[in-house]
Structures are given as structure tokens and as C-alpha cells.
C-alpha positions in Angstrom: 67.6 59.1 -16.6 71.1 60.2 -17.7 72.6 63.7 -17.6 75.0 64.4 -20.5 76.3 67.6 -19.1 80.1 67.2 -18.4 81.1 67.1 -14.8 77.5 66.8 -13.6 75.6 63.9 -12.3 72.3 63.2 -10.5 72.5 62.6 -6.8 70.1 60.3 -4.8 67.6 63.2 -4.2 67.5 64.1 -7.8 67.0 60.5 -8.9 64.2 60.1 -6.4 62.6 63.3 -7.7 62.8 62.0 -11.3 61.2 58.7 -10.2 58.3 60.6 -8.5 57.8 62.8 -11.5 57.1 59.7 -13.6 54.4 58.4 -11.3 50.8 59.0 -11.7 48.9 61.4 -9.5 47.0 58.5 -8.0 50.2 56.7 -6.9 51.6 59.9 -5.5 48.5 60.4 -3.4 48.7 56.9 -2.1 52.4 57.3 -1.2 51.7 60.6 0.5 48.8 59.0 2.4 51.0 56.1 3.5 53.8 58.4 4.7 51.4 60.6 6.7 49.8 57.5 8.3 53.1 56.0 9.2 54.4 59.3 10.6 51.2 59.7 12.6 51.5 56.1 13.9 55.1 56.5 14.9 54.5 59.8 16.6 51.5 58.6 18.6 53.1 55.2 19.5 50.4 53.2 17.8 53.0 51.5 15.5 54.4 49.7 18.6 50.9 48.6 19.8 50.2 44.9 19.1 46.4 45.6 19.1 46.9 48.2 16.4 48.5 45.7 14.1 45.9 43.1 14.9 43.2 45.6 13.7 45.2 46.5 10.6 45.7 42.9 9.6 42.1 42.1 10.3 41.2 45.1 8.0 43.5 43.9 5.3 42.0 40.4 5.4 38.5 41.8 5.2 39.6 44.2 2.4 40.8 41.3 0.3 37.3 39.8 0.6 35.7 43.1 -0.4 38.0 43.3 -3.4 37.0 39.8 -4.4 33.3 40.7 -4.6 34.2 44.0 -6.4 36.1 42.1 -9.1 32.9 40.5 -10.4 31.5 44.0 -10.9 34.7 45.3 -12.6 35.0 42.3 -15.0 31.4 42.7 -16.4 31.5 46.5 -16.5 34.8 46.5 -18.4 33.6 44.1 -21.1 30.0 45.2 -21.5 29.4 48.5 -19.7 26.8 46.8 -17.6 26.7 47.4 -13.9 25.8 44.0 -12.6 23.5 44.5 -9.6 23.1 40.7 -9.3 26.7 40.0 -8.4 25.9 39.5 -4.7 23.0 37.2 -5.5 25.3 35.2 -7.8 27.5 34.6 -4.7 24.5 33.5 -2.7 23.2 31.2 -5.5 26.6 29.6 -5.9 27.0 29.0 -2.2 23.5 27.5 -1.9 24.2 25.2 -4.9 27.5 24.1 -3.5 25.9 23.2 -0.1 23.0 21.4 -2.0 25.5 19.2 -3.8 27.5 18.6 -0.7 24.4 17.4 1.3 22.8 15.5 -1.5 19.7 17.6 -1.5 17.2 17.3 -4.3 16.7 20.6 -6.1 13.1 22.0 -5.8 12.3 19.2 -3.3 9.8 21.4 -1.4 8.0 22.3 -4.6 8.0 18.7 -5.9 6.7 17.4 -2.6 3.9 20.0 -2.5 2.7 19.3 -6.1 3.0 15.5 -6.1 2.5 14.7 -2.4 5.9 12.9 -2.2 8.4 13.0 0.6 11.6 13.3 -1.4 14.4 15.4 0.2 17.8 13.9 -0.6 19.2 11.8 -3.4 22.1 10.7 -1.3 22.7 10.5 2.5 26.3 11.6 2.1 26.1 13.9 -1.0 29.1 14.7 -3.2 32.7 14.9 -2.0 33.9 18.5 -1.7 35.9 18.7 -4.9 33.2 17.0 -7.0 30.6 19.4 -5.5 32.8 22.4 -6.3 33.3 21.2 -9.9 29.5 20.6 -10.3 28.8 24.1 -9.0 31.3 25.6 -11.4 29.5 23.8 -14.2 26.2 25.3 -13.0 27.6 28.8 -12.8 29.0 28.5 -16.4 25.7 27.2 -17.6 23.9 30.0 -15.8 26.2 32.5 -17.5 25.2 31.1 -20.9 21.5 31.4 -20.1 21.9 34.9 -18.8 23.7 36.1 -22.0 21.3 34.3 -24.4 18.0 34.9 -22.7 18.5 38.4 -21.2 21.3 40.4 -22.7 21.5 39.2 -26.2 17.9 40.4 -26.9 18.8 43.7 -25.2 21.9 44.5 -27.4 21.8 48.2 -28.3 19.5 49.2 -25.5 20.5 52.1 -23.1 22.6 51.3 -20.1 19.7 52.0 -17.7 17.7 49.2 -19.3 20.6 46.8 -18.9 21.0 47.8 -15.3 17.3 47.3 -14.6 17.7 43.8 -16.2 20.4 42.9 -13.7 18.1 44.0 -10.9 15.4 41.7 -12.2 18.0 38.9 -12.6 18.9 39.4 -8.9 15.3 38.8 -7.7 14.8 35.9 -10.1 18.0 34.2 -8.8 17.1 34.9 -5.2 13.7 33.4 -5.7 15.1 30.4 -7.6 17.6 29.7 -5.0 14.9 29.7 -2.3 12.8 27.3 -4.4 15.7 25.0 -5.2 17.5 24.7 -1.9 15.2 26.3 0.8 15.5 29.4 2.9 17.1 28.0 6.1 20.6 29.0 7.1 23.1 26.4 5.9 26.5 25.4 7.1 29.2 25.4 4.4 32.3 23.4 5.2 35.0 22.6 2.6 37.7 21.7 5.0 39.2 25.2 5.5 41.0 25.6 8.9 39.1 27.8 11.4 39.7 29.2 14.8 42.6 31.3 16.1 46.1 30.5 14.9 48.1 29.3 17.9 51.4 30.0 16.1 50.4 33.7 15.5 49.2 34.1 19.1 52.4 32.6 20.5 54.7 34.6 18.3 52.9 38.0 18.1 50.1 37.9 20.6 47.6 38.8 17.9 44.3 37.0 17.5 43.9 36.2 13.8 41.3 33.6 12.6 42.7 30.9 10.4 39.7 31.0 8.1 40.4 34.7 7.4 44.0 33.9 6.4 42.8 31.1 4.2 40.2 33.3 2.5 42.8 36.0 1.9 45.3 33.6 0.4 42.7 32.1 -1.9 41.5 35.6 -2.9 45.1 36.7 -3.7 45.6 33.6 -5.9 42.4 34.3 -7.8 43.3 37.9 -8.3 46.8 37.0 -9.6 45.2 34.3 -11.9 42.7 36.9 -13.3 45.4 39.4 -13.9 47.5 36.8 -15.8 44.5 35.7 -17.7 43.7 39.3 -18.7 47.2 40.2 -19.7 48.8 37.1 -21.3 46.0 35.0 -22.9 44.3 35.4 -26.2 40.9 35.5 -24.6 42.1 38.0 -22.0 43.4 40.3 -24.8 40.0 39.9 -26.6 38.3 40.9 -23.3 40.4 44.0 -23.1 39.7 44.9 -26.7 36.0 44.6 -26.2 36.3 46.8 -23.1 38.2 49.5 -25.1 35.9 49.6 -28.1 33.0 47.2 -28.9 32.8 48.2 -32.6 36.5 47.9 -33.3 36.5 44.5 -31.6 33.6 43.3 -33.8 35.4 44.6 -36.9 38.4 42.4 -36.3 36.3 39.3 -35.8 35.9 39.1 -32.0 32.5 37.5 -31.1 30.8 39.8 -28.6 28.5 37.0 -27.6 31.3 34.7 -26.7 33.1 37.4 -24.8 30.0 38.1 -22.8 29.6 34.4 -22.0 33.3 34.2 -20.9 33.0 37.3 -18.7 29.8 36.2 -17.0 31.3 32.8 -16.5 34.4 34.3 -14.8 32.1 36.6 -12.8 30.2 33.4 -11.7 33.5 31.7 -10.7 34.5 34.8 -8.7 31.0 34.8 -7.1 31.5 31.1 -6.2 34.8 31.9 -4.4 33.3 34.9 -2.6 30.2 32.9 -1.6 32.3 30.0 -0.3 34.6 32.3 1.7 31.8 34.4 3.3 29.5 31.4 3.7 32.2 29.4 5.4 32.7 32.1 8.0 29.1 33.3 8.7 26.9 30.5 7.2 25.0 30.5 3.9 21.9 32.7 4.4 20.0 35.1 2.2 21.7 38.1 3.8 24.8 37.0 2.0 23.6 38.7 -1.1 24.0 42.1 0.7 27.8 41.8 0.3 27.3 43.4 -3.0 26.4 46.6 -1.2 29.8 46.6 0.5 31.5 46.3 -2.9 29.9 49.6 -4.1 32.2 51.9 -2.0 35.2 49.8 -3.1 34.3 50.4 -6.7 33.8 54.1 -6.1 37.3 54.3 -4.5 39.1 52.2 -7.0 37.2 52.9 -10.2 34.6 50.8 -12.0 37.0 49.7 -14.8 40.2 48.8 -12.9 41.2 45.5 -11.4 44.1 47.0 -9.4 41.6 49.7 -8.3 39.3 47.1 -6.9 42.1 45.6 -4.9 43.4 48.9 -3.6 39.9 50.1 -2.9 39.1 47.0 -1.0 42.2 47.2 1.2 41.5 50.9 1.9 37.9 50.2 2.9 38.9 47.2 5.0 41.6 48.8 7.0 39.9 52.2 7.2 36.6 50.9 8.6 38.4 48.7 11.2 40.7 51.5 12.5 37.8 54.0 12.5 35.6 51.5 14.4 38.1 50.7 17.1 39.7 54.2 17.6 36.9 56.7 16.7 33.8 54.6 17.1 33.6 54.6 20.9 33.5 58.4 20.9 30.5 58.6 18.5 28.4 55.7 19.6 30.0 52.8 17.7 28.6 50.7 14.8 30.6 52.8 12.4 31.4 49.8 10.1 27.9 50.1 8.8 28.4 53.6 7.3 32.1 54.4 7.2 32.7 53.0 3.7 29.8 54.9 2.2 30.9 58.2 3.8 34.4 57.7 2.4 33.0 56.8 -1.0 30.9 60.0 -0.9 34.1 62.1 -0.3 35.7 60.4 -3.3 32.6 61.2 -5.5 32.9 64.8 -4.5 36.6 65.2 -5.3 37.6 62.3 -7.6 34.4 60.8 -9.1 36.3 58.4 -11.4 38.0 56.8 -8.4 41.7 56.3 -7.8 42.4 54.2 -10.9 39.3 54.9 -13.0 39.3 56.5 -16.4 38.1 60.1 -16.6 35.3 60.2 -19.2 35.1 63.4 -21.3 32.0 63.8 -23.4 32.0 66.4 -26.2 28.8 67.9 -27.5 
């Protein structure tokens, strides 16, 4: 910004004010919140406490994982307007399939043995190598995306949103039952060679206990988020996805295939679900409660907005850090176990005062 008045120029304070004036209300609120928290931390001495930073970093790492799950919701909602209730089950199904390929388990072995009286359980004693198993699982998720689009959503084109939402609920139960029949319901160990255990280097240099698998998961999640952002902004297919998200009819009028776009979106959501399933499964085992991670993504979406990839990231980080700090510093005074409900209470506050979320678009309907 340049002032043309002779003998007058902007000082640092004026330039800072001009910069702030150009920022959105959301960014201003985030900056104000960060300043308040930093000031409170410095005043109370928490900023000098190693345990405080350990809790914050742990929250940030957990928040990245929440954001990763939320991304699957955002991608499908942006392109089709469908709230995909089955995203958590997609993560479970992908993790189950990966373990099945790694261990050489025969799909539907229990069902085959019960019907034909056989004793077939494994097609190989060693199974597939990790990279081959991941590649095969990616192929399964892409094939599953094609089936979902053609068998479920293509016949439902033009139906109200609530019908499509109910279809994703049905899809979730179908996938959960199919995963049970294919691979069994027992808890499985998922190991793709990620380092685990506390980092000795971090302990020696900072005194903080940070699990290496959390760091690995955060790094992989960040790489995936950056890749998705670049794909969305700088590729032809990414621009087509954004065009469909903005206006279905206009996209169709310029020759964009809605069917192809949906297949690509569901494939990408399947890949995101695979990464989320691997990261969560590697740390806590592959079990059917893994599908409940979708419920933790809901507050993230409410904070960040259902149509914003940056919103999913920021919302995940806020939820991750907020619930950890609240649990450790406020939880002991109110009975603990606050991680189970803190995110939902925070989301409720956002629904009351900013229902579209921090980065969501405010929808105005005229009648």
C-alpha cells in the first residue's frame, strides 16, 4: 500500500494495520486467540514447562490424524454434496484388507469352510511384502469406489440429500459386515515397518516423551495433505473437481463427466481412508472400533467447515491440542475423561455462534 500524499509515509504500525485489515475475520480470530493463549501461557509460566509442550505436541500430532480422517468427508462433500457417513468404515475396511494381504489370508475363508467343509485359511504362509500389499489394497479401494458410484449413487442422482446420506449409512453397515465376513472379527496387528516407541533423541534433548509412531503418522499425514492440495489446485482433474463442487450444472455444460469426477473423489477418499486406517491401526491394532474415528472427525468438520481442506487441518489441530490441554489441566478438577466429550462441546459452541465453521461458506437461501 502506497501513500501518494507529499511528505507523508506509513510507519510500521500503519502498515501492520493495513495488513490486518486485508485479512479475513476467521484469520483475525485465530491470530487473536493465539495471542491470548501465548500471553496467558507466558503470564502463568506454562510456556517454560516441558510437560506443557509435551502435551501441546501430543495434541498437534493427534490433531493431524483427526484432520486426515476429516479430509475424506470434505473431499466427497465438496464434489457431490454428500455427507459420507461411511468414511470411518472405509478406513476400517482398508486396514483389514491390508492386513489380510500381508498375512496371506484367504478372503471369506470362514464362510467357504462353513459351506464346503474345507479347512482353507491362508493362500500363503508369508503373505505379500508390505509394498505389494499396500498397492493391492489401493487397487481394492479404487475398485470399491467404482462399485459405490455405479451401484449406489448413480441410480440416486437427483434424489434429496437426506436420501444420499441414508445411502452412506447403509454402505457403512454393508462394508462393516463384508469386512467381518472377508477377514474375521478378531483384533489384528498391523505392521508396515514404521518406527515405534519413545524417541531417545527427543528425550535426551528436550526431556519430552514423544512416540516415534505418532511422529511418523504426522509426517505421512502432512505429505498427503500437501499432495491433495497440489492435486486440487494445479492439476486438470483437480480443477474439474473444484468446478463440480462450485456448480454441478455448469460443470456438466462444459463437458465435465460427473460420473468420472465422483469415481475419482471416492477413490481419493478411499486412499485417504487407507492412510488413516494404517496410521490408527498401527498404533492401536485393527479392530472394529476403528470405524468410530469418523465420529471424532465430526467436531473437526464443524470447526473448520464442511467444504474447506484448510478448515479440516486447522479444525483438527484445534481439537487435538484443545482436548489434550483440557484433559491434563482441567480434567482432574471435574473427574477426568474429558477427551470423550470436549470436542463435541467445542463444536456445539461453534454451531451456536458460527454454524458454517471457521473456513466454511455461509449459505444464504432466498425464498
